[in-house]
N, C-alpha and C positions, 0 to 999 in steps of 0.2 A: 142133261143129254146123256144117253147111254153110250159108253165107250165101245170101241170095236167096229168091225166092218158091218155095214148095213146092207149087205148083199150087193147086187149090181146097182150102180149109180145110174139112175134114169134121167136125171136133170141134164139139160143141154149145157154145154160149156158156157161159162160166164161170158157175156158179151162185153168185151173190152175194146171194141173198135174205136170208141171215142177218146181213148187215152192217148196222150202224146207219145212220140216215138223215142225220145231221148231216154237214156237209162235212168237218170235221176228224176226227170220230170214225170216219167211214167210211174215211178214208185210213189212220188209225192201225190199224184192224182189218185192212185189206187187207195192209198192210206186215207186220204181225205174223203173219198166217196164210199168206202166199204167197211172201214174199221170203226169199232166202238170202244170207248175207254172201259176197261174191265173192272177197275177198282180205283179208289182214291179220289182226288179232285176231278170232278166231271164224270164220275162213274155212270155208265149207261147212256152217255151222250156221244155223238160222233166225235172222232178224234180231231182236235184242232192243233196242228203242229205249231209249236212256237218257232220264232225266227232262228234260234240257235240250232234247233233240230233240223230245220230246213237247210241251214248252212252246212251241217254235218253231212246230210244226204247229198246235197249238191256237190260237195267236195269229194266225198268218198266214191260216188258213182260218176265222177267226171270221166270223159273219154280217156282211155289209156291207163287209168289208175288200177293197179293190181293189189296194193296193200294199203290199208288205212289204219291209223291209230288215233283214237280220241282219248285224251287224258282229262279227267274231271273228277271233282269231289263226289263223295257219296250223296245219295238221296236226290240226284238230279235226273232221274228217270232213265238210267242206262239200260236196265232190264226191259223196261217198256219199249224203248226205242229199238232194242235188239229184236224184241218180239214182233213189232210192227214190220220191220224189214224182213224178218223170217217169213211171215205170212205173205207179204207182198211178193217175195221171191218165188213162192210156190205158184202164184197165179200169173205174174207178169214177167217172170224170169224166162230163161231159154227152155226149150223142150227138155223134158226129163230133168227139171231143176232139182238140184240136190242141195239142201241147206243143212249144214252141220253146226251145232252149237257146242263148243268145247269150253268146259269150265273145270275148276280145280278138282271136282269129284262129281259123281253121278247125281247126287242130291242137288248141287248147285246148278248143274246143267238142266236138271228137271224143272227149275223155277221158270226159266225162259219158256220151256215147252208148255208148262201149265198156263202161263199167261197167253201164249199163242193159241192154245186150245180155247181159252175163254173168249178171245177176240173172235175166233171163228164161230163159236157157239152163239154169240150174241148177234150174229148176222145170218138169218136163215138161208140167204142165197149162197153164203159160203158153206154153211154147215151141211146142206144137202148134197154138196159136191165132194165132201171129204170123208175119208175114213179116219177116225180118231182112235188111236190105240193108247195103251198105258205108256208106251215108250216111244211113240212116233206119230206123225201125221202123214197121211198119204193122200195125194190128189190124183185119182185115176185118169182124169181126162188128159193129162199131159205127163203121166208117170212121175209126178213130183213127190219129193220126200223131204220131211223135216225130221232130223234125228239128233238128239242130245248125246254127247259122248264125254266121258271123263278125260282129264288131261293126262293120259297115259300113252306113251309112244306106241305100244302094241295095239291099242284100240283105234289108232288113227290111220292105219295103212289100208289100202284097197278101196278108197273112196275117190269120187270125182266131183267135188263140190263146185257149184256155181257161186255159192255164197258160204263162206266159212266165218262164223262169228266166234271170236275168242273172248270169253267173259272173264274179266279181272286178270289181265295179262301179267300183273305184278307177281302172281304166284306161279307162273308158268316157268318151267325149267328150260334150259338150252336144248335138251333132248326132245322135249315136247314141241318146242318151236321148230326145230329141224324137221320133225315128223309132220307138223302142220304145213310148213312151206313146201315140203316135198310133194304135196298133193296139188299144189297150185300150178296154173299154166296149161292144164290139159285141155281147156276150152278156149274158144276165141275170146270170150269175155268171162272173167271170174274175178271175185274179190275176196280177199281175206281181211276182215275188219275186226280189230281189237278195240274194246272199250273198257277202260280200267281207271282206277285211282292210281296215283304214283306208287311205285314200289318203296319199300322201307329202306332200301340201300341202292346206291348206284351200281353195286355189283349184281346186275340183273339183266335179263333179256330186254326188259322194257326200257331201261335207261339207254342201252345200246341203240335201240330203235328210235328213241327220242332224239338222240344225238344225230342219227342218220337223217331223220326228218328235218331237224333244225338246220342242217347243212344246206338243204334246199337244192341238192344237185341231182335228185332222182325224180323225174317227172311221173314215174309210176307209183310214187309213194305220197300219200296224203297224211298230213299231221295237223291235228287241231288240239291245242292245249287251253284249258280253262283253269287259271290259277291266280291266286292273290299275289300282289307284288312282293318281291323278296324283302325281308326285314320289316314287314308291316306289323302293326300292333294287332294281336289276335282279337281285340275288341273293336277294331275298325270295321264298321258295317259297310262302308264303301268297298273295302277289300273283300268282304263276304260276297258282295254282288259280282265282283269281277271273277271270283272263283266259282260261284254258284249261279249259272245262267237260269236255273229254274226259279231263283229268287228275284232276278233282275228283269225277267221277260215280262211282256204283257200277259195278263192272266197267270201270275206265278202259282206254282204248285209246291212251293217250299216255304216254310214259315221261319221268320227270324227267331222266334222264341225257342224253336227246336234247335237251332244252331247255338244259341246262347246256352241252352241247357247242356249241350255237348261240350261247349267251351268250359263250363264249370266242373265237369266230371272227367274229362279226358286229360291225360298228360299233354303238355304243350306240343312236343314234337309230333305226337299222334294226331292231335287236333289239326296241326298244320298240314300233315300228310292227308288225312282222311276228309277233312271238312274245308280246307283251304286249297287243296290240290297242289301243294308245294312239294318239291323234292327236298327232303330234310335228312341230312346225314344223321344217323342215330335216332330214327323215328321210334325205334324200340328201346331207346335209352331209358335207363332206370330213373334218372333224375331229370326234372325240367331244365330246359335250356337256361344256362346262366345261374342256376340256383347254387351250385357248389362255389363258383367264384364269389358270389355275394357273401359267403361266410368267411372269407379271408379276414384275418385280424392280426394286428401287431401285438403279439402275446409271447413273452418269453417264459419258458418253463424253468423254474428256479431249482437250483441244486437242493436235493433232499425233499423236493415237493412230492406229495403223495400222488402216485399215478398208477395206471393199469397198463400192462403191455400185452400185446396179442401177437402170436407167431403163426404164420402160414407158410409152410415149407414145401419144397419140391427137391427133386434130385438133379434134373438137368433141363428139361424142356421148358417148364414154367419158371417164374421167378420165385424168390423166397423173400418174405417181408417180415420185418419186425416193426410194429406200429405202436406208438404210445398215445395215451389219452389221460388228461388230468381229470380229476373228479368233477370239475366244473365244465367239462366237455370240450377241451381243446385237443385237437389231433395233430400228430406230426409223425414223420417217418424217422425211426431210430436206426434202421438199417434196411437196405434193399439190395439184393443180389440178383442180377438179370443176365440171362444168356446173351452174349454178344453175337449171336447167330453163328456160333461155332459148334458143329455137330459133336466135337470131342469134349466140349465144356461140361464141367460138373460144378455143382454148388460148392464153394470153399467152406466146408463144414467147420474147419478150425476158426475161420474168420467170423462165422456166425456165432460160434461158441464164445469167442472173445467179446463180441458185441453184446451178447446177453449178459455176461459177467460185468461188463463196463456199465450197462444200464442199471443193474442192481446196485453197483457202487455209487452211481451218480444220483439216483432217485430213491425215494421211499416207495418201493414197489409193493402195492397192495396185492397184486396178483399178476402172474404171467399165464395167460390162457393160450394153450397150444393145440393146434390141429395135429393129432398124433400120427397121421399117415406118413410113414417113411422116416420118422424121426424119434421113434420110441426110446432108443438107447440114449440119445442126447437129452430128451425130456426127463428121463430117469436120473441122468447125471445132474441136470439143473436142479431137480427136486432135492437131491442129496445135498448139494452145495448151498442152496438158497431156502430150503424148507419145503416140505411136502404140502404144507398148508397154503403156500403161495404159488406153487407151480402146478397148474391144473390142466386136465385135458378138456378140450372144447371141440367136439366133432362138427366141423363145418358142413358135413354131408347130411347132418340130422335136420331135416326140414322143420320138425316140430320146434327146434330151438332157433334155427337160423331165420325162419320166416318172421317171427316176432322181433328178432334183433334187427333184421333188415328194415322192417317197418319203423322201428324205433329211430334208426338213423335217418331214414327218409323223412319222417315227420320233423326231426330236429333240423334238417337242412332246409326244408321248405318254410319253416317258421323262424329260421336264423337262430335257433337255440344251441347250435354247435358252432365251433370256430376251428380254423386250421391256419397253418403258417404260409399257405400259398405255394407249397412245394409242387413243382410242375410234374414230378414223377407220380405223386399221389393223385394229382388232378387228372393225369392221363389214364391211370388205372380206373378211377371213378368214371371217367368219360367212356371207357370201353365197356362198362357194365350194361347189359341188357336185362330187362325185367322178365323173369320166367314165372309164369302163373302156376301155382300149385294149390291144392285144397287147403293147405295150411296158411297160404298167403304168398306174396311175391318173394322170390329168391333172385339173387343176381347170378348171371352166367355170362359166358363169352358170347359174341355174336354168332359164332358157329364152332362146331367141334374142330379142334386142332388150330384154331385161329391164333396168329402170332400176337394178337392184341391182348396183353396180359391184364388180369384183374386182381392178382393176389394181394396187393397192398390195399385195395378197396375192401376185400373180404376181411383182412386183418383189422381195418378201420371199423368195420361193422361190429366185429367181436369186441374190439377195445372199447368202443362207445357203449356197447351193451353192458359189459362188465363194470365199466366206470359208473354207469347209472345205478347198477346194483350196489356197488360199494358206497356210493353217495347216500343211499337210503339206510346204510348200516350204521351211520353216525360214528364212523371211525373204528368199529369193531371188526376184527379179522374173522373171516368166514372159514368154514371147514371145506375140505377138498371135495370135489365132485368129479364124476367122469360120465361120459355118454358115448 
């Protein structure tokens, strides 16, 4: 079908006199009678709403409801349902119905628009009454408008929506949500409906709204959550069905083998968040849940045992860590200096200096690998005292070196090829690490810029394990200095 205006629409308004009067029932009837599945399971056939979809529509369009939030896992037809409701609103909503679809960016918002376009195109009765443009759909008979918008506060002012659909609320900021809600309430009946997977952190607009809905004290707020039970096994297929109504319904349109494939390839917290609909603290965590704890071992580092040390230093805000690793892959904290939330605090450089000297006296140190930022004078002094061949620079900002090192420790943890002494400080720093994707591979980073959740000991552990693995392959030979 050719996009754009088709001149004056000559078709009579669609006869909807036989539809029920109730908000929800009217939309259910329109969808069943006029919409066609655009793609996927049942493509080209009339839409057959599943029971969970009917439940959502009946709840969100109940009398008096102004805000709705549906939390569910991926691949359960969120975009399809949003598109159905958007098209229905154009035809059975109030005069001058205005449907806004807000998503993380214009591309994502356009996905719902394209699906809505296709639903209209597949029914000639609807198609001959609409103008379909590249960026909107217009229904001239009642001045209806369907418009996708990016989740940017500046783009959301000046509208009067009868239905505002927020796609993937978990990426929406507080400023965007305030702009969205500032538009609501101008009409006798309007609805803001968010459909989303859970956010990756409780520090989000979505979590605040979930808590509001769970309290059950706001009759104008509808909440429906589809999620697996807390603590369930990720391989529990009954749990999959609780989280994925498209898998558990009559005529399912989600396949178990697809979920199993995702389980095999996604990190566990991400799988729980995206495919089990669970709220998981640290869904962006670098290591799978429980993997680090499983590597704890009763292992004492012997005096004069050959080891590698790694140093990651700061001046005040972050922590400073000295971590050791034996050549058979046992990690421990040799020294850790953390800001006690005192803005005047500075790293006690003399204490760090003494700790380095003590470690060289206690062990047979094959190498001290140091991140040089802010500590060059100390590193030069350590090299003079302990040997330039043993005190080396290791730039942790160099992705080409850190990404393989990060992957090396990740693989060792998930295969239990590394051990540690269970130090709660190191465990906390490891738990704070999030996985940052780069072309060279994963790097670890804080959860957000300026976060108080420190990761310096984990960074030092990555370096220590990487260099210990290198020295293990050298069969005891000392290596020459390097810098990067």
